[in-house]
C-alpha positions, -999 to +999 in steps of 0.1 A: +172+477-204+143+464-224+155+428-219+158+433-181+123+447-179+109+418-199+127+393-176+112+410-146+078+408-160+082+371-167+093+364-131+062+383-119+040+361-140+057+330-127+052+341-091+015+350-098+010+315-112+025+299-081+002+319-059-028+307-080-018+271-076-012+273-039-045+291-033-065+267-054-054+239-031-071+257-003-105+260-019-128+232-007-145+211-033-183+218-034-192+183-020-227+177-006-213+160+026-181+160+046-174+134+073-166+147+108-142+130+132-160+118+164-142+128+195-142+102+224-169+105+249-155+120+281-168+116+316-184+147+329-207+154+358-242+164+349-269+177+372-288+150+390-323+146+374-352+163+391-365+129+402-334+123+423-321+146+450-288+163+441-257+150+459-241+173+484-208+190+475-194+186+509-167+159+515-180+124+522-182+115+558-183+081+575-217+065+574-234+063+608-234+029+625-265+007+623-290+012+651-279-004+683-291-040+685-308-055+715-289-072+743-288-109+735-280-139+758-265-162+731-232-178+721-237-166+685-263-150+664-269-136+629-296-117+610-300-114+573-325-102+547-336-131+526-340-113+493-306-096+492-286-118+515-274-087+534-263-094+569-278-069+593-264-082+625-237-107+635-223-118+668-197-146+666-215-152+633-186-175+619-180-194+651-182-231+645-206-245+671-228-275+677-262-269+661-284-298+673-314-305+651-309-275+628-287-300+611-319-313+596-321-283+573-294-299+552-310-334+555-342-319+541-323-302+512-306-334+501-339-354+502-357-327+482-329-327+456-328-365+451-362-381+455-398-371+448-423-364+476-443-395+466-415-419+470-422-445+498-394-457+521-393-486+545-378-478+579-345-497+584-336-517+614-324-487+635-332-480+671-328-447+688-327-438+725-360-432+741-350-396+749-346-387+713-374-369+695-392-394+672-426-403+658-422-440+667-413-456+633-408-493+635-385-514+612-402-520+579-429-493+584-435-476+551-440-438+549-436-414+519-410-387+517-438-360+519-447-372+555-411-380+565-401-344+558-430-330+578-421-353+607-384-343+606-391-305+603-420-299+627-416-323+657-379-328+647-382-366+645-348-382+645-361-415+632-376-397+602-341-382+596-324-416+597-351-431+575-344-404+548-306-407+552-305-445+549-328-447+519-317-416+499-281-428+506-290-461+489-287-481+521-258-460+535-260-432+560-223-425+554-230-420+517-257-396+526-234-376+549-210-373+520-238-358+500-246-333+528-210-321+530-207-318+493-238-297+492-224-275+520-193-268+499-214-261+469-233-235+488-201-220+502-210-228+538-173-227+549-180-231+586-201-262+583-195-299+585-218-329+591-212-362+608-249-370+616-282-365+596-301-357+628-279-333+648-273-354+679-241-345+697-214-360+675-178-350+671-173-330+639-209-320+634-210-282+635-221-250+617-222-213+624-250-187+628-240-171+595-241-204+576-274-214+591-292-183+580-277-186+545-288-222+543-323-214+555-325-186+530-316-209+502-342-234+512-370-208+515-362-194+480-356-226+461-377-253+478-414-244+478-424-276+497-399-268+525-413-233+527-449-245+530-440-270+557-420-249+581-448-223+584-473-248+597-481-250+634-497-285+631-499-313+605-512-348+601-491-377+587-514-399+567-489-426+556-473-452+577-489-478+599-513-452+614-522-415+611-502-392+633-508-356+644-476-336+649-469-301+663-442-276+653-417-272+681-411-236+668-440-222+688-433-187+674-452-198+643-484-203+662-479-172+684-471-146+657-488-147+623-459-130+606-434-156+617-431-183+590-402-207+600-378-223+603-363-249+627-355-255+663-328-276+679-316-287+714-288-309+727-266-307+759-237-294+739-255-271+716-280-256+741-312-243+727-310-233+690-335-216+667-334-204+631-364-182+627-379-162+598-406-136+595-421-113+569-433-077+574-438-048+549-426-070+520-393-079+536-384-113+550-357-115+577-340-147+589-321-150+622-303-177+641-296-178+678-272-205+691-264-216+727-293-201+746-302-214+780-339-224+776-368-226+752-381-193+765-347-176+762-344-191+727-377-176+716-371-143+733-337-138+717-349-148+682-380-127+685-361-097+698-336-098+669-364-100+643-383-072+658-352-050+660-345-057+623-380-048+611-381-017+633-348-003+621-344-014+585-365-013+553-363-026+518-360+001+491-355+002+454-340+036+446-331+026+410-352+008+383-338-005+351-347+017+321-352+048+341-340+079+322-315+097+344-297+121+320-304+139+287-271+151+272-271+174+241-260+159+207-232+176+189-243+191+156-280+189+165-288+214+193-325+207+192-321+170+201-310+152+233-299+117+240-315+095+267-293+078+293-310+050+312-301+029+343-287-005+333-303-025+361-326-023+391-310-020+425-328-031+457-312-028+490-320-029+527-313+005+543-316+018+578-349+035+581-331+067+592-308+068+562-312+094+534-309+076+501-300+096+470-287+093+435-256+110+420-254+109+382-221+112+363-226+116+325-213+136+296-228+171+289-228+163+252-224+133+230-210+129+195-220+101+172-217+075+160-225+055+192-245+022+194-275+016+215-267+004+250-232+020+249-220+027+285-217+065+287-218+072+324-229+059+358-252+066+387-241+062+423-266+052+450-257+070+482-267+061+517-262+094+535-227+103+521-215+068+515-216+052+480-234+019+483-231+009+446-226+022+411-248+013+381-238+020+345-258+044+324-266+031+289-275+050+257-312+042+251-310+045+213-282+045+188-267+079+180-257+083+143-228+104+130-238+140+122-224+150+087-219+187+079-231+201+046-210+225+024-231+246+000-219+255-036-226+292-029-201+291+000-175+274-021-180+300-049-177+330-025-145+315-011-131+309-046-139+344-059-123+360-028-092+339-030-089+346-068-091+384-061-063+381-035-042+361-059-045+387-088-037+415-064-007+397-050+006+389-085+002+425-097+021+438-067+049+413-073+051+422-110+052+459-104+078+455-077+101+436-100+096+461-128+104+490-105+136+473-093+149+469-129+140+504-139+158+519-108+188+497-115+191+510-150+188+547-139+216+543-113+240+530-140+242+566-155+221+559-185+198+587-195+161+582-191+157+596-227+178+608-256+172+635-281+172+623-317+205+632-335 
């Protein structure tokens, strides 16, 4: 009996030791810092900042059509904003049509790209029909590029165009035409081809209203001299055999101070053509009207389209780079907030009747580490209910990892508590084993005590 009780006690001690070892593994070491795992940032919708109107929760509906344009008597027309390149109106805008002297827009670009304005050229032996527009250059007459461009762009002088083509092409008009067509391809004018530097009715010389306004926009933005010339109503050519006064055939420039370009054209096949530009309220619009019936119809159609554009559209910048649009909380630091900023500025032409709003999508909380300029959301620009564009939201400053601190007192409390539980569990196990052995011995018929004999 005594041996069984002793064995039971030993087994109880062993069980107690096992409990102590197991519980000791659960007690955290009293380290000063413990690294935390950073969960991935998840997209969540946060309220729109006070500076931007909140987006409606109703389903998106189709955006209203642009304001009805005026009735135009043209074969083709197009209207764009110069700054953004947005097309605001198009009628047969990609139709490939004769374009008359608006061909000279490309002639001017090639000359400006390849020779300085001070270069002097001698007019080649080349005779034009008396009905062609010209300034009366004679073979051998010397004029600089500065004046040849004015003569070609204002009174639309064909002889000035051929002078430039021959000399810039190093004695070959055909070589110059190759340069014109290569430039058209480089500018992605896919509905344009040139077979003449002047625009006279020639098979294979054509463009479209859409290509013409894009070419004019490129010239106005990249060629300051071109921009300064086409806004003049009159000029004086001081080189050559004599001084010449010239007048801009685009009479809208003289009639309206806000009209600042660009080029007229007329042939039997093309009809009357005009590429016109104007600036109002900080916005420049460019239109092209092709195939009108007269000078007055040409001017009226171009002017009507420009006026319609200015009356019904406006340039707005609803989003500026660096603007703070959201301030999510930081995990582990409830007193601090991160700053999410717009990645870029967005400028767009909107109908004046449109409601322009911002809708921000960003996490409600962020957990570091995250580097500065990390993309952690986006902002949508809405025209009425239609998303026009989305701009990324960037983290304005790096977000470090938050490390949790474990105090020695907390570790001691946990250790004492677990130790008490271990002792109690061991005592219970030992007493249980002892009781089982005692009971087993009693059931065997052995007396609990004997009297001494």
